[in-house]
C-alpha positions, 0 to 999 in steps of 0.5 A: 763411206766416201771420203767426204762423208767420212770427213763430215762424220769426223768433224761432227763427232769431234764437235759433239765430243767437245760439248757437254754431250758424250762422244768419242771422236778419237775412234772416228779419227782412227777409222778415217785415217785407216781408210784414207791415210792420205787425208792425214792433215785434212782429218787432223785439221777438221777434227781439231776445228770441230773439237775446238768449236765444240769447246767454244760452245761450252765456253760460251755457255759458261759466259752466259751463266750468271756470276752469283758467287765465287766457286773455290774450284773455279777460282783456281782456274783464274790463277792458271788462266787460259793456258789451263785450257791446254787440257780441254781435251781431257775427258770430263774435266775438259768440258768443265774447264771450258765452261768455267773459263767462260764463266770467269770471262777469260779472254776468248781468243786466248782460250781458243788458242790454247784449246786448239793447241791441246786438241791438235796435240791429242789428235796428232798422237792418235794419228801416230798410232 
């Protein structure tokens, strides 16, 4: 696989892994960095970008949901606000956090910022392995 194809696969898997679809971008990042260690910063940037954009898709889906009743567990997120999205990378709960943040109509750019920081930190740790 070429460098370009590897990076495209990384971006795609990172994006899909952050939506409600199952997926594991960590293994793809690990493989790309083993094959092309010189692409560290490019790979980290693309994985983070793809994963953040996928999280924002979930955020947007939540924004589109009607606000009919207040849900007790979702309201806890309002108390913590967008910094809780530092945990958007955590399997299963990360998707729910992004969806709930959108449903609560939290500030989208702050949500994107905290998602990006958390997701980059996770990929950085994986890259150090």
